[in-house]
C-alpha positions in Angstrom: 0.0 0.0 0.0 1.3 3.4 -0.9 1.8 5.6 2.2 -0.4 8.6 2.8 2.4 11.2 2.6 3.5 10.1 -0.9 -0.1 10.3 -2.1 -0.9 13.6 -0.5 2.3 15.3 -1.7 2.1 14.0 -5.2 1.8 16.5 -8.1 -1.8 15.6 -8.8 -2.9 16.1 -5.2 -0.7 18.8 -3.6 -2.5 21.9 -4.7 -5.5 24.0 -3.7 -8.8 23.9 -5.6 -11.5 25.5 -3.5 -15.1 24.1 -3.8 -17.4 21.6 -2.1 -18.6 19.5 -5.0 -15.8 16.9 -5.0 -15.8 16.5 -1.2 -19.6 16.1 -1.2 -19.4 13.5 -4.0 -16.8 11.5 -2.1 -18.7 11.7 1.2 -21.9 10.4 -0.4 -20.0 7.3 -1.5 -19.3 6.6 2.2 -22.9 7.4 3.3 -22.0 10.9 4.6 -20.0 10.1 7.8 -19.9 13.8 8.7 -23.6 13.7 9.5 -23.2 11.5 12.6 -20.8 13.8 14.4 -21.7 17.1 16.2 -19.1 19.7 15.2 -17.9 23.0 16.4 -16.7 24.8 13.3 -13.9 27.4 13.5 -12.8 29.9 10.8 -10.7 33.1 10.9 -7.3 34.5 9.9 -5.5 34.3 13.2 -6.3 32.5 16.5 -8.4 29.6 15.1 -5.8 27.0 15.9 -5.6 28.2 19.6 -9.4 28.3 19.8 -9.6 24.8 18.5 -6.9 23.6 20.9 -8.6 25.0 23.9 -12.0 23.7 23.0 -10.6 20.3 22.2 -8.9 20.2 25.6 -12.1 21.2 27.4 -14.1 18.5 25.7 -11.5 15.8 26.2 -11.2 16.8 29.9 -14.9 16.8 30.4 -15.6 13.5 28.7 -12.5 11.6 29.6 -14.3 9.4 32.2 -17.6 9.1 30.3 -16.6 7.0 27.3 -17.6 9.8 24.9 -15.0 10.3 22.2 -13.9 13.7 21.0 -12.3 14.5 17.6 -10.1 17.3 16.4 -9.2 18.2 12.8 -6.7 20.9 12.2 -4.1 22.1 9.7 -1.3 22.5 8.8 0.8 19.9 10.5 4.4 20.4 11.9 6.0 17.0 11.6 3.5 14.5 10.3 0.1 14.4 8.6 -1.0 12.3 11.6 -1.1 15.4 13.7 -4.1 16.8 11.8 -6.6 14.1 12.9 -7.0 13.3 16.6 -9.4 11.4 18.8 -9.2 12.0 22.5 -6.0 14.0 22.0 -4.3 11.0 20.3 -3.0 11.3 16.7 -4.3 8.9 14.1 -1.6 6.3 13.6 0.5 6.2 10.4 -1.0 2.8 9.5 -4.5 4.1 10.0 -3.8 7.2 8.0 -2.3 5.2 5.1 -5.4 3.0 5.1 -8.0 5.8 5.2 -6.2 7.9 2.5 -6.0 4.9 0.2 -9.7 4.2 0.8 -10.7 7.7 0.0 -8.6 7.8 -3.2 -9.9 4.5 -4.3 -13.5 5.9 -4.1 -12.7 9.1 -5.8 -9.4 10.1 -7.5 -9.9 13.8 -8.3 -9.6 15.1 -4.7 -6.9 17.5 -3.6 -4.6 16.9 -0.6 -6.9 18.8 1.9 -10.1 17.3 0.5 -8.6 13.8 0.9 -7.7 14.5 4.5 -11.1 16.1 5.3 -13.0 13.0 4.0 -10.5 10.7 5.8 -11.1 12.6 9.1 -14.9 12.3 8.8 -14.6 8.5 8.1 -12.2 8.1 11.0 -14.4 10.0 13.4 -17.4 7.9 12.4 -15.5 4.6 12.8 -14.1 5.7 16.2 -17.7 6.7 17.3 -16.8 10.3 17.9 -19.7 12.3 19.3 -18.2 15.8 19.4 -15.5 17.2 17.2 -13.7 20.5 16.7 -13.2 21.3 13.1 -10.8 24.0 11.8 -11.3 25.5 8.4 -8.3 25.0 6.1 -8.6 28.2 3.9 -11.3 30.7 3.9 -14.5 29.0 4.8 -17.3 29.4 2.2 -15.6 27.0 -0.3 -13.3 25.1 2.1 -13.9 21.4 2.1 -14.8 21.3 5.8 -17.8 23.4 5.0 -19.8 20.3 3.9 -21.2 20.0 7.4 -24.8 21.2 7.7 -25.7 21.8 11.3 -22.8 22.6 13.7 -23.3 23.1 17.4 -21.9 26.6 16.7 -19.7 28.5 14.3 -16.8 30.6 15.6 -15.1 33.3 13.6 -11.8 34.4 15.1 -9.7 37.5 14.3 -10.0 38.6 10.6 -7.1 40.2 8.8 -5.3 40.1 5.5 -4.0 36.7 4.4 -4.4 34.5 1.2 -5.8 37.7 -0.5 -5.3 36.2 -4.0 -8.0 33.6 -3.1 -10.1 35.4 -0.5 -10.1 39.0 -1.7 -8.1 42.1 -1.1 -10.4 43.8 1.4 -11.5 42.9 4.9 -15.1 42.8 3.8 -14.3 40.3 1.0 -12.3 38.2 3.5 -15.1 38.4 6.1 -17.6 37.2 3.5 -15.5 34.1 2.8 -15.0 33.3 6.5 -18.7 33.9 7.2 -19.6 31.2 4.7 -19.4 28.6 7.5 -22.5 30.2 9.1 -25.4 27.7 8.9 -29.2 28.4 9.1 -30.4 28.8 12.7 -27.0 27.7 14.2 -25.3 30.0 16.7 -22.4 32.2 15.5 -19.7 33.5 17.9 -17.5 36.5 17.1 -15.5 39.1 19.0 -17.3 42.4 19.2 -14.3 44.4 17.9 -13.6 42.0 15.0 -12.9 43.6 11.6 -15.6 42.7 9.1 -18.2 42.3 11.9 -20.8 44.1 9.7 -20.4 41.5 6.9 -20.7 38.6 9.4 -23.8 40.2 10.9 -25.4 40.4 7.4 -24.6 36.8 6.6 -26.0 35.6 10.0 -29.1 37.6 9.4 -29.7 36.1 6.0 -29.3 32.6 7.5 -31.6 33.4 10.4 -28.6 32.5 12.6 -28.3 34.0 16.1 -25.1 36.0 16.4 -23.4 36.3 19.8 -20.6 38.8 20.4 -18.0 37.8 22.9 -17.9 41.0 25.0 -16.2 39.5 28.0 -12.4 39.5 27.5 -10.5 37.8 30.3 -7.2 39.2 31.4 -4.1 37.1 30.5 -0.8 37.8 32.3 2.7 36.5 32.0 5.3 36.7 34.8 8.3 35.8 32.7 7.9 32.1 33.1 4.3 31.3 33.8 1.0 32.4 32.3 -2.2 33.1 34.1 -5.8 34.0 33.1 -8.4 35.7 35.3 -11.9 34.6 34.7 -14.9 35.7 36.8 -12.7 36.4 39.8 -10.8 33.2 39.6 -7.1 32.9 38.7 -6.1 29.9 36.5 -2.9 28.7 35.1 -2.9 29.0 31.3 -0.3 27.3 29.2 -0.7 29.5 26.1 1.3 32.7 26.1 0.3 36.1 24.8 -2.3 38.8 25.8 -3.9 38.1 22.4 -5.1 34.8 23.8 -7.6 36.8 25.8 -9.7 37.4 22.7 -9.4 33.7 21.7 -10.5 32.7 25.2 -13.4 35.1 25.1 -14.7 33.2 22.0 -14.3 29.9 23.8 -16.1 31.0 26.9 -18.9 32.5 24.8 -19.2 29.3 22.7 -19.5 27.1 25.9 -22.8 28.8 26.7 -24.4 27.3 23.6 -23.2 23.7 23.8 -25.6 21.0 24.9 -23.8 20.4 28.1 -22.3 22.3 31.0 -18.6 22.8 31.7 -17.8 23.2 35.4 -15.1 25.5 36.5 -13.0 22.6 37.7 -13.0 21.2 34.1 -12.1 24.6 32.7 -9.2 25.1 35.2 -7.7 21.7 34.3 -8.1 22.2 30.5 -6.5 25.7 30.5 -3.5 24.4 32.5 -3.0 21.4 30.2 -3.8 22.7 26.8 -0.8 22.6 24.3 -0.5 24.3 20.9 3.0 23.8 19.7 5.1 26.6 18.4 2.6 29.3 19.4 4.7 31.7 21.5 6.5 28.6 22.9 9.1 29.9 25.3 12.1 27.9 26.7 13.5 30.1 29.5 16.6 28.0 29.9 17.6 28.3 26.3 16.1 31.8 26.0 14.4 30.6 22.9 11.0 31.7 21.7 9.4 29.8 18.8 6.3 31.2 17.2 4.2 30.2 14.1 3.3 33.8 13.1 3.2 33.8 9.3 1.3 36.9 8.3 1.4 40.6 9.2 -1.2 40.4 11.8 0.4 37.4 13.5 3.8 39.2 13.4 2.3 42.3 14.9 1.0 40.2 17.8 4.5 38.6 18.2 6.2 42.0 18.3 3.7 43.3 20.8 4.4 40.3 23.1 8.2 40.9 22.8 7.8 44.7 23.5 5.7 44.0 26.6 7.6 41.2 28.2 11.2 41.3 26.7 11.6 45.0 26.0 15.1 45.2 27.5 16.4 41.9 25.9 18.8 42.0 22.9 17.0 39.9 20.2 18.2 37.6 17.4 15.6 36.7 14.9 15.7 33.7 12.6 13.1 34.2 9.9 11.8 32.3 6.9 8.5 32.2 5.1 6.6 31.2 2.0 7.0 33.4 -1.1 3.2 34.2 -1.2 3.3 36.0 2.1 3.7 39.8 2.6 7.2 39.3 4.0 8.3 42.9 3.6 5.5 44.1 5.8 6.2 41.3 8.2 9.9 42.2 8.5 9.2 45.9 8.8 7.0 45.1 11.9 9.2 42.4 13.4 12.7 43.8 13.4 14.0 47.0 15.0 17.3 48.7 14.4 19.0 47.1 17.4 17.9 43.6 16.5 19.9 40.9 14.7 18.2 39.2 11.8 19.0 35.9 10.0 17.2 34.6 7.0 16.7 30.8 6.7 16.0 29.4 3.3 14.2 26.2 4.3 13.4 23.3 2.0 9.7 23.4 1.2 7.6 24.0 -2.0 7.0 27.8 -2.3 9.5 28.7 0.4 11.0 32.2 -0.1 14.6 32.3 -1.3 17.2 34.7 0.0 17.9 36.0 -3.5 14.2 36.9 -3.9 14.5 39.5 -1.1 14.9 43.0 -2.5 18.5 44.3 -2.4 17.6 46.9 0.2 16.5 44.2 2.5 19.4 41.9 1.9 21.7 44.7 3.2 20.6 44.1 6.8 19.7 40.4 6.6 22.3 37.6 7.0 21.6 34.3 5.4 22.1 31.2 7.5 22.1 27.5 6.7 22.6 26.5 10.3 19.9 28.1 12.5 20.6 25.6 15.3 24.2 26.9 15.5 22.9 30.5 16.0 20.5 29.3 18.7 23.2 27.5 20.6 25.8 30.2 20.3 23.8 33.3 21.3 23.1 34.0 25.0 20.5 36.7 24.2 16.9 36.0 23.3 16.4 34.1 20.1 13.1 34.2 18.2 12.3 31.8 15.4 9.3 32.7 13.3 7.7 33.3 9.9 6.3 29.9 8.9 4.9 26.8 10.5 6.4 24.8 7.7 9.8 26.1 8.5 9.4 25.4 12.2 8.3 21.8 11.4 11.4 21.2 9.3 13.8 22.9 11.9 12.6 21.2 15.0 11.4 17.8 13.7 12.2 15.3 16.5 12.5 12.5 13.9 
């Protein structure tokens, strides 16, 4: 049997072709497995991965002793495609993924990489008798293959900003329209009150007769240099995800919990917030003085820089940066790096990765190319920050 990775990364599969028709056709051949799972659907530009991780941890913690299975589907992965499909916080095995990908491709051979994974995830969830699942949109929302679900428990739209503009549109309203495509008739929609594009989301919710709830309560998140805390309704909880921006993500989670068909006691919430992990999202190793972050668009980089300015203002900083060539890297670098900072560019091996020679000459003047980021990390005693692309982080820090 051909392994899943070789199939998914083959020339005929490894591309984007937005639309629901192929995914729907494939799912019908398997008697629509997506219809037996209750989903929480999450779209947005930034923050959707963190929202999914927290929600998944809450559900897994709540149902751990009840025999109720919880699924999670996210993208992209860092080290293995198996990371994208989880049940009860456990990755699908390589052997299982090989089997499900082969099964999907045998049934329908015109699917793209992400469409294959989406169908495989729905099949896997059904076979594992998953009752609740958190579902992250891959790109956009309206024409993303995850959008074949028809009646989610709720739809969540995280922070909206500019990314993938060639596919989603060049204005916030156009992007918001694509993200709001996950709204389903008469299903609750959760969004932050100050989200850009809120007016478009409101219009889409109104047309679908879907109740829209604004997450007005924003809990305070604080970092003391080594530990993170969040203050919720007078209580102080340990919180493993760093960054004050997580307050907005948490506000969406807390609002969404109100509309789920079960209660989440404070004890469950406390345990989940302490235990949740979302790798390479402001991941800080105080011993190595190393901060790894998956920020890969201007908005994410702005959040990273704000975190650094708030908690590491006096630290000398060395940046190791790399990104895909379809990103607004000039804007990212302008926000990220200040005059006193040291910047290295890493040309990582991945389709579409930005090459050093593609940088404008005025940028190359203050950027040094490195082929050995780990040497820089080990040799510098100051704060090291590695960022720009999840794909780059996956290749740099792959434990295999």
